[in-house]
N, C-alpha and C positions, 0 to 999 in steps of 0.2 A: 346523416351521419356516415362516415367511413371507418371501418375497421382496418388498422394496420397490424401486420405481424412481421417482426423482423425476427428470422429465426434461421441460422444463428446469427447473433451479434459477433461481428469479427474484430480483429485486433484487439483481442482480450485472451485472458487464459480461462480455458473451460468452455462450456456449452450454456449459453444463454439465449432465452426466448423473452421478447418483449412485445406485448400487446398492447394497443392503443386505439381508444375511440376517438375521432377527430370531428369536431363540429366547428364550422365557420373558421377553418385554418388554424385552431387550436387544439390541443389535446385536452380531453375533458374527463377521461379515466385511462388508467394504466394497470397492466399486470406484469410482475416481474416473475420469471419462471427458470428455476435452475433445472436443466434437463440431464442431470446425472446424479447418483446416489453415492454416498461417502460410507465406507463400510470400516473405517479404521478403528473405530470404538469397539466393535465386535472382534476384530483380530487382536486386540490388545488384551481381552480379558484373560485373567490367568497367567499373564506373563510377568517377568521381572520386571519392576518399575524402573530400574536402570537401564534397559534396554527401549523403553518407549521412545526416546527423542530418535533412535535410528529409525524407527517405524513411521513416526509421525511426520517426519521431513519427507517422506514418500507421498505424502497428501497431495503435493503440488510440485511441479518442476520448476517453477520460478521461485516459489517463496520457501524453500527448503530450509535455509538458515534461520527463519523466524520462528518455524515449528520447533526445530531442534533446541532453540534457545528457551523457549517458553515451555516445552516438555521438561527439560531439567529443572528449571524454577518452580514448576508445580510440584515435583517430588521433593525438592530442597524446602519447599514451604511446608509440605506435609511433615517433614521430619525436623523441622526448625534448624536446618543446617547452614552453618556459615560459610561464605565462600571466599577464598582468599583474595586479597586486593588485586594482585597480578591476574587472576583469573578473571576477576571483574572487568578490569581494563582490557583485556584481551578480547573477551566477548564483546566489550562496549565498541571496540575498534572494528570488529566483524560486522556488528550491527550498523554502525554508522556507515562503513564502505558499502556494505549491502544496500542501505537506504538510498545513498548517493547513485549507485549505479540503477537501482530501480526507478528513482525519479527522473533520472536522465532519460533512460528507456520509454517510460511512460509518455512523457511530453513529445519528444522528438518521433518515436517510431509507433506508438500507439494512438496519440490523441491529435497530433500535430494536423495530420491530414485531413482531420474534420475542418480545419480553419485555413490551411495553406493549399493553394490551387498549383499542383505540379506543372499541368499544362500551361497555366499563366506564367509560371517562373521561365519557362522557356522563352518569353518575349522579355524578360527583364534584362536590364543593362549591366553588366558586371561592374562599371564605373559608377553607376548610379546606387547600385546596391552597396559597393563598398563606401560610398560617401554617406549613406544612411548609416551604415554599420559604425563608421568613425564618429558619427553624431551621437552615438548612443554609449561607446564604451572605446576603450584602447586594445579591444581583443586581437591577438595576434594572428587570427585566422580570418580576419576580414579584408585582406588584402585584393587588390583587382585581379591579380593573376591566380589566386586561389580560387576566388569566386567564379572567374572565367572557366577554369578547369573542371569545376563541378557542373557548370551549364553545358559545356560539351560533353561530358559524361553522361547527363541526363538527355541530351539531345540524341545522342548515339543509342541510348538504351530506349529511349521511347519510339526512334525511328526504327528500330529493329522489329517492332510490332510485339515482342516479348515484354510485355508491361510488368509481369511479375507481381511484386506488392503494390504496384500502382494500378493494377488492373481494374480493381472495382470501386475506385474513386469517384465521387460525384463532381468531376471536374466540369466547371462552367455553370454549377449551380448557382440560381440567384442569391442564396444566403452568402456565397463566397464574396468577400469584399476586399480582401488586400490587393493592392497595387502590384503589378508584375515585379518591380524591384524588390519590395519587401518579401514578396513570395520567393524569389531568387535568392535573398539573404537567409531567409529561413530555411530553403531546400539545402542550401550550402551547409549549414549547420546540422542538418539533420544527416547528411553524409557523414560529416566530421564526427559527430556523436556517436557512429559506429565504432570509431576507434577509442574515443574518451571512454565510453563505459567499460572497455576492456580494462582500463587501467584501474579503476575502482575494483574490478573483480580479481585482478592480480593481488590486491591487498587480502580479500577475502581467501584466496587461494593459498598464499603464504601463511597466515595465521591458522587457516581451517584445514589444511591438508590438501583439499580439492574444494571445487565448485562447480555444478551445484553439489549437494549432499555432502556437507562438512564432516570431518571425520575425528575433529580434535575435543569434542566434549565429553564431559562425563558428569555425574551426579555428584556435586561437591567440588566442581571446578573445571579445569581443563586438562588435556594431555600434553599440552606444550611444555616440555623440561625447558628451563632456562639457565643457560651456561655459557658466558661470554668466551669461555676457552675451548668449546667444542663444536664443531661444524655441523654436527647432526642434532643439534638443538636450535631453539630460537636464539640467535646471536645478534650481536650489536650491529654486524654487517647487514643482516637481514632487516632489522628494524630501521636502520638509515636507508635502505631501499625504498622502505614503506613510505619513510618522510619525503623522500622524493617524488614519489607517485602522488603524495597529497599535495604538493606544490604543483604538480602538473594538472591536477584537477581543478586547482582554484581558479586559474585562467578561463577556462571554459564554462564553469559553473556562475561565476560572478560577471564575466565579461561577455558571454554569448547567451547562456540561458534566462538569466534575470532579464536582460534587456529584451530578448525575444518574446518572452512571455509577458511583459509589460508593454511592449508594443502592439502585440496581437491584442491584448485586454484591451488597449486604448481605442484601436481601430473598432473592435467589436463591443464598444462600450454599452451598446443596447442589451448585451447579454449579462450585464451585472443585474439586470432586473429580471431574470429568467433564471428558473431552476433551485429556489431556495429549498422548497420542500420542507423536510423536518428540520427544525432549528433548535432541537435539543441535541447538545453536542458533548459526546463523551470521549475523553481521551485518558491516558494513564502516565505516570512518570517513568522515566527510563533513563538508562546509563547510571546504574547505581555506582556511588564511589564511597561506599563502605561496605563491611563484610556481611552486614544483616539486611541489606535493603531497605534502609530507612531514610538514606540520602541520596539525591539524584541530580545529575547535571542538567536534565530536562524535565520541567513539571508537567503534571496533567491534572485534570479533574472534569467537573460536570458543569455544563451552563444550560440553563432552562430557556427555552423560547427566545433564543437570542440575546437574552438580557445579561450582558456581561457583569453587571452587580450581582447576579445570582451565583457566580461561580464559587463552587465548592471543591476544595482539592481532594485529590486521592493521595494519600501521605505516604504510605510504604506498602511492600509486598504483604499480602494478607490483610489488607485494610478492611475491616468489616463493612464500611460503607460501600465498597466497590463488591466484595466478596457476598454480601447478603442481598445486594440490590439487583441481581441478574436472573431473570428467568428467560424459558423457551417455550412458544406456543407452537402447537402442530395443527391447529383447526383448519388451516388452508394449506398444509404441507402432506405429502403423501407418506405420513407416519401414524401410527396409532399409539397414544399413552394409555396404560391401564388406570383403573378407578374412573374419575369422571372425565378423564381426558383433558383436564385444563392444564395450564402452562406449569412447568415443572422447574425447580432450581437445578442446575447443571450437576452437583452431587447426587441428585437423584434422578439425573436424565435418562431417557431410555432411547432406543435406536431400534425400532421396530418398524419396517418399510411396509406401507400398504397403498399400493399404486391402485388408482381408480380412473384413470385417464383425465383429460382437462375438464375443469368445472368452473366456470366463470365465478359462481357464488359458493363453491365449496373448494375441494381441494385441487391445487393447480402447480406445484412445485415441490421438488426434492429439498428446499432450503427451509429451515425452521424459521421462527420470527422471535428475535430476542426482544425483551424490553429491559429498561434500566429504571428502577424505581417506580415500575408500572407503566411505563412511557416509552414510545419508540424513540431512538436515538440514533443520529448520525455520527459516524467515526471516519476517521482520516485525516489527512495533513490539514485540512480546514480547521477541524475541531481541535487538532494539537496545536496549530499556530494560535489561534484565538485564547485557548488556555494558557499558553506560555506568555502571550502578550499580556493578560489580566495578571497572571504571577509576577511580571516585571523582569521576565527573561530578556537581558539586554541584547544578546545576538539575534533573537527573533524580531524585537523593535527595531534594531538596525537595519535588518534586511527588508522587512515589511514596508517600513518608512521609504526605503531607497527604491523599492518596486513600484509603490504608490507615485512616488514623484517623477520617476521615469513615464509610468503611465499618463500621467497629469500633463506632462510636458508634450509629449506625443499627441495626445487629445485637445490639448489647447485649454483645458479647464480642470479644475480641481476635481479629482476622483476620491471620494470618502473612503473611510475604511469599512463602512457599512455595505460597500459595493461587493466585498468578498462573500456576503450570503448569496451566492449565485452560482451558476454553471461554471462562469469564466473565474470566479473567485476561488473555487475549488483547485483550478488549474494553477493559478497564482500562487495559492498556499502552498501547493505542492514544491513550486520552485522555490519558495521562501524557505521551506523545511530543507530543501536540499542544501542550500547556502548554510543554514544552521548545522545541519548534520557534517557539512565538510568542516566547519568551525570547531565542532564537538569532537571529530575525529583527531583533529591537530591536537586538541586539548588532551583526549586519553592517551595519545601518543606520548606527550611529555609527562604525564602522570605515571605511566607504565616506567619510563626512562628513569624518573626521579626516584621511583620506588625500589628499582633493581640497583640504583647507585648507593643506596641505603643498606645494601647487602640482602634484601629481600628476595629469595628465589623460589619461595612457595607457590604453586599453582593448583593443589589440590588437598582436600579434606576428605576423609573416607567416612561414607555414610553408615549409619547402623538402622537397622529396621527393627522396631519393636514389635512383641506380639501383639495381638488384636488390632483394632482398626483405627487408621489416621487417615485424613484428608487435607488435600491442599489443593491451592489454586496458583497457577503461575500466570503472570501477564507481561506484555510486551506491546509497545508502541510500534508495530509493524509499519512498513511503508504504505499500506492501504489503511491502517487505524488499529484499533483496540483487537489484540489477539489474546484469548485466554484458553488455557488449558486446565481442566478439572480432573482430579484423580482421587479415588477412594481406594486406599491400601488396606488389605487384610491379611495379616500374616505374612507380610513380606510379598504378597501377590497383588496384581491389579484387580480389584473388584469391580470398578466402574471407571470410565474414562470418557470425557465430552471435551471437544473442542469447539469453543464459540469464536468464530473468525469475523475479521472485518466485512467480508462479503456476506456473511449471515447478516450481521446488523444491518446492512446497507441494501442488500438484494432480497432480503427476505420478502414473503408475502404478507397479506393482512393477519392481524394477531387475534387473540381471542375476542376482542373487543371491535373487531373488522377494520381497525386503523391500518391504513397502508404504510408499508415501509418506504425508506429514502427515496430508493429508485422511483417507485410508483408516485410519491408526493410530489418528486422534483418534476416529474415529466408533465404534470398538470399545468395547463396554461402555456406550455412550450408552443411557438409557432410551428406550422408546418406548411411550408410553401407549395411543395408538391408531394402527395401521398405515395406516389410512385418513386419517390427518391427522399426518403424520410432522414435527410442529413442531420436535421435539428434534433432528432431522436437520439441519433448516435452521439451528437455533441454532449448532450447533458447525461447519457449513459457513460460514455467514456471519460468524464470529468471524474468519476469514481474510481477509475483504474480497475475495473470488475477482475477478480480472480475465482472463478466459480468453481474450480476444481478444488479448492481450499473449503468451500461451503458444502459442496456435495461430493459424490464420487461417481460410480459406474453401475448402471443395471440394463439388464436385456429380459425384457418382459417374455421372450421366447424360451428363456432359460437355456439358451445354447452357451456350451464352454467358450470362455473369452480367453482367459490365461490360466496357467497352472503354476502355483507357486509352492515350493517345499520350504518350510522354515526349520532351521535347525537350532 
């Protein structure tokens, strides 16, 4: 038996350590450890609930928007506050644009280098790569001159010896199987994606005032005044600029990203049999299209043990099925709970750190271990795509069918839907969801334009805080999966606040019953060709798109000052 320690996992957000025991070339046991501590819950106690969203989006430098949205939803749920339609549509456009940006960055800049060999790409023929590209789609960026320019740029970069982001890649690893021309085509799209993701971020910036850390939210709506006659507000000119950016994104997402992911999946079809792990899938509905959060453009729900027939929908904000089904365990996390120490519901959640150093059978992570209806659950684009397919969401069915069709054509044999329960399936689902979000972004833009045309300019309803105690949960289907914020308000001040984030669900350690979390379970039986170069471990972990800063925050066991912040 060989023990592998990968610390830190790179090309993610935050600090993650993965330990694996390897027997006969396969992982037999795994541990997932978040190496930072999050203290936002403590910082928020006693504060005005209307300010919580400003603090919570500082949990992470990548996932800022999602925490802001979820936080205001939590307070609105506690107050049973309606949100104007215009505010819903503006929020939905921010959500969709941020998701498109995030999914593009994940595949090309965080995960692709586990599958695409940059050194091999330098041996690719631009004419051959262009021909392959033309056989997959009519993407405008697949011309031979454009591909040649990228190859020359990469050659100059590699030739300088200053490899930068490419320095630590496992180039030439026996698990790398793409031929040079496909590597070159994918590398070309990697470079092009650096510019494309900026387009999606422009949309977030215009609607949110800036990004990261949007500035336009408010409990009760948004701070975007709508006045077609004033240049200092959200004007038709700005809205039509957004429409143009949506159209620019369409060519890359549908004609580059979807074919790339399908082609990579086809060549690595053996990875459809690896990495399933926890197959209880949890997602939530999103993009509300009414003022009360009871109707959504994108459905969500729970699938147990990969049985699509078991699907049960989460119907609305505050749905008791979701609200009452979540608990968090700290048996194997560096925290203490009062009482018997058993798992707690987030409304009663506690954030009391207790570091013990690493213990294989004890505490070994700063991340808690959530359960849904008493079971571990996987969250993320795969869970969301499966839920939307079962719920009959036509855009999702369309893009999933197209992705599988392209992959089957490249592979030369039919790839079934069941193949998505895997490492490569999670990556494919993320590309499918990216295309779905782009469709929904266009749809939300049209809904906003139609509502403005009716003369409705309302974007905000003022919140009123009652005496006594109220509690609420806000949820959001973020790019990495189910994000929920839980707030208890007493006499207008925050009494308790807990954030249960996607990487808490997926990266959490074992629970009260010692059941492994999704990262840990998905790594079991992964092949490892060379323990000194554990590329295969990275493939499966990266397929979840880890964001560990969201799941934890920062600690220093020496208690040295790190940063001093004065809050006004």
